[in-house]
Every structure is written in structure tokens, then in C-alpha cells.
N, C-alpha and C positions, 0 to 999 in steps of 0.2 A: 472547594471553597473559593479559591482564587478565581476560577472561571465564573462563579456566580457573582462575585464582586465586580469583575470586569464586565460581565454581561448586563448588570443592572444599570450601569452608567448611561448607555444610550437611551434607556427607558426613562431615567430621571430627566435627561435633557429633553426628551420628547414631551414629558409632562410640563416642563418649564415653558416650552414653545406654546403649548395649549393654554397655559395660564396667561402668558403675555397676549396671546390672540384673544382670549376671553375679555381681558381688560380693554383691548383695542376696540372690540365690538361694543362693549358696554359704554365706552366713551363716545363712539361713533353714533350709537343709538340716541344719545342725548342731543346730537346736532346733525351731522351730515346724513346719517342713515336713519333718521327718526321715523321714516315711513315703515321701516322693518321692525321697529321696536314692538315686542310682544308677539310677533309672528314667528321669529326664529330665536330660540334661546341662545345666549352668547356662548354657553359652554357646549353647545352641540355643533358648533361650526367646524367644518372639515378643512383640512389643509388647502384644498382647492379654492376655498372661499377667501384666501388671502388677497386675491385680485380685488375683491370688494374693498378691503382695507387700503389697498394701494391707491384707490380712487378717492379716498378721504383726504380732505385738505388740512385737517387738524394736525398741527405740528407735533402734538403729544402722541397721537396715533402713529405718526411717522417715526418718532423715536422708539416707540414700542416695536414697530416693524424692524427698525435697526437692531434692536436687542434680539429679536427673533433670528435675524440674519447671523448675528454673532454666535448664538447658540447652535444654529444649523452648521455653521463653519466649524465650531468646536466638535460637534458630533461627527462630522465627516473626517476631521483630522484624527479624532480618537479611534474611529473604526479603522482608519488607514494604518496608524502607527501600531495598532494592536493586531493587525491582520485579521479583522473580524468581518464576517459576511453580514451586511446590514439586514437582509431579509431573514436569515437564520436567527440572528440575535433578537430582532423585533418580534418574531413569531414565538419566542420562547416564553411560555407562561410563567415559569419559575422566576425568570429575570424580571418580568413585568410585576409579579406579586411583591418581590423584594423591593423594587423601586417604588411601588405603590405605598408600601409600609413607610419608607423614608419620606415620601412626598407628604403623606397625610399627618406626619408628626409636625411639619413646619408650616404647611400652607393652610391659611385660614380663609374661609369664605366671608369676606367683609360685606356687611350690609351697605349697599350703596343707595343713597337717596337722591343724590344730584351729581351733576358733572363735577362740581367743586369738591364734594365728598370723595369722589373717585380719584380726583387729582391728589388730594391729601393722602388717601390710602395707598397711592402708588409707592410712597416712601416705605411703608410697611411691607408692601408686596415685594419690592426689590430687596429689602433687608431679609425677609423670610426666604427668598430664593437664594440669597448669598449664604444664609445659614444652612439651607438644604445642600448647597454645593459644597460647603465646608465639611458637612457630615459625610457626604459621598467621597470627598478627597481623603478624609480621615479613615474611611473604610479601606480605600486603596493603599494609603500609607501604612496602616497597621496590619493589612491583610486579614482583617477581622470583620465579619458581618455584624456581630453584636458588639457594639461599643459599650464601655463601662457606664454604669448609671450616672456617675458624676459628669460625664460628657454632656448630658442633657440639661445641666443647669446653666448652660450658655457662658459660663465664666471663661472657658478656654477659647471659645469663639470670639468673645468680646476682647480678650487679651491680644489676639492675633489679627483681628479684623483690619485695623488701621495699617498694620504691616503688610497685609495682603494688598490692600488698596494702593499702598505706596510702592508695591512690588519689591518689598524688602524681606519677604519670607522665603528663604531658599527651599527648594524641594529637589531631592535627589532623584525622585521618581518622575519620569516624563509625563505620566498621566496626572499626577498630583499637580505638577507645574502647569499643565494645560488648564486644569480646573481653576487654579489660583488666578491665572491670567484672565480667564473668563469672568471671574468674580470682579476683578479690577476693571475690565472692559465694560461690563454691565453697569458698574457704578458710574462710569463716565456718561452713560446715557441718562441715568437718573439725575445727575448733576445738570445736564442739559435740560431735562424736563423741569427741574426745580427753577432754573433760570427763566423759564417761560411763564411760570405761575406766580 
């Protein structure tokens, strides 16, 4: 059980990277990469295509890339402190399925009509990702894959969210602490995006 919980974390982080990448492309398709709109679906972009986003001048896209970098750094640190082999973990279908179950509980596919809509939706995207990360941290903290039903009513998350953002929620577990730090760091990017809009 503990191996499965530890193994699903890099997959959750990988899904988050894809989600930020998707929104980066959706925003870029409205401006800098409008020639590619309709040719390549935003959610089918591979990691190698980050170079395309690097070339985009939109500061919001650049902040999304900054968020991606933070998630990648977190994933590398997580793998290192847990002495996990990245290839072995990422090829494990069970870990992927468990992470997928977590991901689809929290991540909503927002209908985007315009650049402005997408910008507005980024607040909800970042909040959903924070909620997903808290869920994952709670699995690590409790060492339980199945969290109690009352966990899903969001009250617990809403009660601790501000404390996590202010880095006031102590965590004895190094993995939980790492994820709490990531939640707070990603929120800094969202605040920067909000200042732009």
C-alpha cells in the first residue's frame, strides 16, 4: 500500500505538468501560435513541444512554464529523496491508474471561449491543482489510498489552504512537506498571473 501511494505521486505531478502545458498552448493558440490552432490539439502536446511555448512572448504563458519548472523540480526531488527510479515508476500502470483516479476527481475541463475566459479560468485551474496536491499529500500523510468520504467535501482543504500558502502548516513527513511547499510556490505564480490581468 505504501509503495503504491509513493509511486502514484510522480504520476500526479506528471499529469499536472500536462495540465499547465495544455493551458499554455490554449492561451498561445489565441495569440502567438494562432497559426497552429485547430491543427494540433492542446492536450496532445508532448513534452518535447515545450520549446514552442518557450518562444511565446505572452507573460502568462511564461508564468505557466515557470509553474511547470516548479513541478518538474518537485518531481525530481521527490524521486531522489525516496530513492525511486523514474523510469520504473513512470512505467508502472498501477501507479498511473491510481494517480489518474486522483486527477479526474479534481481537474475539470473548462470550456474556453476566449483568451479572457481562459485567463479567468486559470484561478480555478490552480485551485483545483492545489486541491489535488493536498489530496495526494493526505494520502502520504495518512498512508491510506482511500481517504474517508468526508474528505471530499473540501472543508478540510479549505480550512488548511491559507495555512499552506503562508507556509504555516507543519508536516513531519518530508514528502508531505515537499508537496505543501509546491502548493505555496505554485500559488505565487498564480498571484503573478493575476497581477498581469
